[in-house]
N, C-alpha and C positions, 0 to 999 in steps of 0.2 A: 586316198593315198596322199594326195597333196596336203590335206589338212593335217595328217599325222606328221608329215615331214616338217611343215611349218611350226607345229607345236614343239617338235623336237629341237628345231633351231632356236626357238624362243627360250626354251628351258636351258639350252646350252649357253646362250648369251647371258641369261640371268645368273647362272652359276659362275661364269667368268667374271661378270661385273662384281658379284659379291666377293669373289676371291681377290680381285684388285683392291676393293675397298678395305678388306681385312688386312691385306699386306701393307697398304698405305698407313693403316692405323697402328700396325705393330711397331713397337719400339724395342730396341735391343740395348741392354745395359752397356755402358762404356767401361765400367769396372765392377767386379764382384769380389767381395772380401768374405772369406770364411773364418769362423772362430778357431782359435788355437786349442780350445777345450770344448767339452760337450755342453757346457752351460752358457757359452757365449752366444752373441747374436751374429747372424749373417747379414751382410749388407749388399744391396744392389744399387748402383749409382747410375742415374739416367740424366741426360741433358735434353730438354725439350724447349721448343720455341714459344709455345702459347700455353695459357692456363688450361685450355680445353684438353690439350694432350695429356695433362697430368692425370685426368680421370681415366685415360685409356691405358695407363701403365699396368703391366702384368703383376698381379698380387697373388697369384696361385702358389700353392705349397710346392715344395721340391724336396728331394732326398739327397743328403750328402753324408757319405761314410756310414750308411745304415740308419741315420737319424732323419726324421721328417721335420722340416722347418716350415712354420706357418707365419703368415703376415701378421705383424704386430703394430707398426706405426710408420710414419713417414715424415721427413723434414724437407722443407722446400726453401731454397735460397735464391732470390732473384739475382740475376747477373747483370749489374748496372754498368753502363759505359758512359763516361763524361766526354762531351765534345764541344769545341768552341770554334767560331768562325767570325771573320770580319763581315760587316754588313753596311751597305749604302742604301738609304731609302730616299727616294725623290718625293717631295711633297709639293703639290701644285694647288693653285687657288686663283680666285678672281679678286680684282681690286679696281677701285675707281680712280686710282692714282698710280703713277709710276715712280713715286718718291720712295726709294728703297728704305730710308729710315722709318717712314710711316708703315711700310709693309712689314718690316722686321719687328716693329713694336707689337704687331698683332700675332706673332708666332711664338710658340713655346720653345724655350731654350733646350729642353730635354724631352725626349719621348720614351715612354715605356713600350717596347715593341715585343709582340708575340707573333711568331710566324705560323703559317699553316702546318708546317712539319714539326712544330713543338719547340723551336728555339725561342729563348727569351733573353732580353737585356735592355740596357739604356743607351739611346742614341743621342748625340749632341749636334745642335744646329751649326752649320758652317756658313756664316753670313756672306763669305766671299763668293759663294756659288749662286747667289740670288740673281736671277735674270727675269726681265719683263718683256712682254710683247703686246702690241695693240691688238685687241680683239673686236673693237667696235668703234665706229666713227659716227660723229654727229655733224649735221649741216646747219649753217647759219648765214646771216647776211649782215652787213654793216655799211654805213654811209662813208663814201670815200670822196675826198675833194682833191683836185689837182689844179695847180696854177701853171699856165704856160705863157711865155712871152714871145711875141712876134715883132721884132725890131725892123726898121728900115722900110716901113710901108709908106707908099706914096700918098696915101689918103687915109683919113680916119673913117673908113667905110667898114661897117660891121660885116658886110657881105664878104669882105676879104679874110675874115677870121673863120676857121673851121668850126662847125657847129658841134662836132663830137670828136672825142679822142679815145684811144684804147690804152688802158693801164691795168697790168696784171691780169689780162684776159677779160677784163670787164670794159664795157662801153660807157663812157661818161658823157653827159650832155652839158653844153655851154649854158651857164647860168648867169654869168656876169662878164663884162668887158670894160676896161678903162683904157684911156688913150693918153699918150704923152708925146710932145713934140721933141725930137731929139736932134734936129739938124736945121741950121739956118740956110737961107738962100745963098747959093754959090754964084758970084758974078762971073766967074770963069766958065761956068757951065749953066747958062741960063735955063737949059731944058730941065735941069734938076732943081726941083723946089725943095720945100721943107719936107722932112721925113718924120714919120710917126711910129710910135711903138705901142702895140696893143698888148695889154695884160689881161688874159682871158682866164676865167675861173670855170672849171668843169666839175660836176658833181653827179653822184649816182650811187646805187646800192650794189655792193660787191658780195657775191656768195663765196663761202669758204667752208672747208670741212675741218673737223678737229677730233682728236682721240678722246673718247669718253669712257672706254672700258679697256682693262688690261688683264692679262693672265701672267702669273708669276710661277716660278719653279725654283726650288731650293733643295739642297742635299743635307741629310743628316748622316753622321758617321758614328760607328760604335762596334762593340763586340757582343755577340749573342751566344748563348750556350744552352745545353740541355743534357739531362741525365736520362738515358734511354735503357730500358730493360731489353736485352738481346735474347734472353732465355732464362730458364729456370733449372737449377741443379737440384735434382730430387734424389734423396737417399731413402730407400725402402728398407726397413728393419724386419728381420724374420727371426723368431724365437724357436728354439728346439722344442719339439713336442715331448712333454713329460711322460715317461714310461711308468706303468704301475709298479709299485714296490713289492718285493717278495721277502719271505722270512730268511731266505738263504743269501740275500744281497750282502749281508754282513761278511760273508765268506768270499766275496769277490772284490778284486781291485777295480779301479776306475776303468782300466783297459780290458776288463772282462776276465782276467786271469785269477786263479785261486789265491786267496790270502792265507798263506801257510801259518802265520802266527795265530790267526783266529781259529784255524782248525786244531792246532796243537793245544791252544788254550782250552778249547772245548773238550778235547779228549782228556786232558789232565783234570779238568773240572769234574767230569763225570767219573773218572777213576777215583778221585778223592771222595766223591759222593758215595760211590759203591763201597769203598773201604770203610767209610764212616758208618754206613748202614750195617755193614757186616759186624762191626764192633758193637754197635748199640742194640742190634736186634735182640740178642739173647737177654740183654738187660731189660729192655722195654717190653719184649713180648714172649720171653722164655717161660716153661712150666714151673710153678712153685712147689716145693716139697712140703708134705703135711707133717708138721712138727708137734702135733697134738699127742700128748702122752696119756695113755689110758691106764688108769690105776684100778687094779682089781683088788677088791677086798675079799679075802677068803675067810669066811667064817666057818670054823670047825665047831662041831657040837662037842662041847666039853661038859662032863657031869658036874653037877652042882656039888661043890665041896660040902655043903651043908647036908645034902642028901646022903652023902657017904657017911 
């Protein structure tokens, strides 16, 4: 019992699904034009979105005013729409310099652009939008020398001179020192003797970092456009089915009514034909009289005159 119920449900679902598919594939004409006479073509006009839907259009025959119309031919007109829009494209890259003139020399002035959604056009470089940023740093070292002066020293003793100094975050070592005497003995202050000035030279290697890689970004501006097919206008042509001709068709008008002129003409024709036959019949086929004259010769026996 359960199996039968399940099979029934599955069959019902399949029928409903096929009905939905058939309904979705069905197209209804947006316009129908019928001919003004029996020999003209009927037209059914459809608007579809894809080429695949064209094959699904109804081409079956139909009846209009007692005449059957059969599919003859079809015309298809793509419905194109033109669209334009402004576009900005950012172009980025890498360089070993931040010199804008050198970077711009490597770029194309114009770009032929084609977008993923089908727009195409030419974009132009805007040099004023070029920017650069440092992406990589290098490290190096260089020798640095600093000279310092220490005036007013009481003695030219090297121990009074600092052995190291700091410059720019680097520690430099004392490599040379020269002395000069800059004050004479002062008699008013005998405790103060001559004074000395030390000129010390410090040297060492100083590490530093520098930019060795750059990234740049620049904008291109322009207008892109595309011609897009939004659908297809399909006109199906149907021709009337030709009916077999009959001998009596000559006595009917196009609307099916009797043609009185042809009937009268036929009656008169046959009347004249009968009259003509009536007149000619005796002449052509009447009995001929026998006009042969029979001449009888009567011979009478007369006596011979000599015998008398």
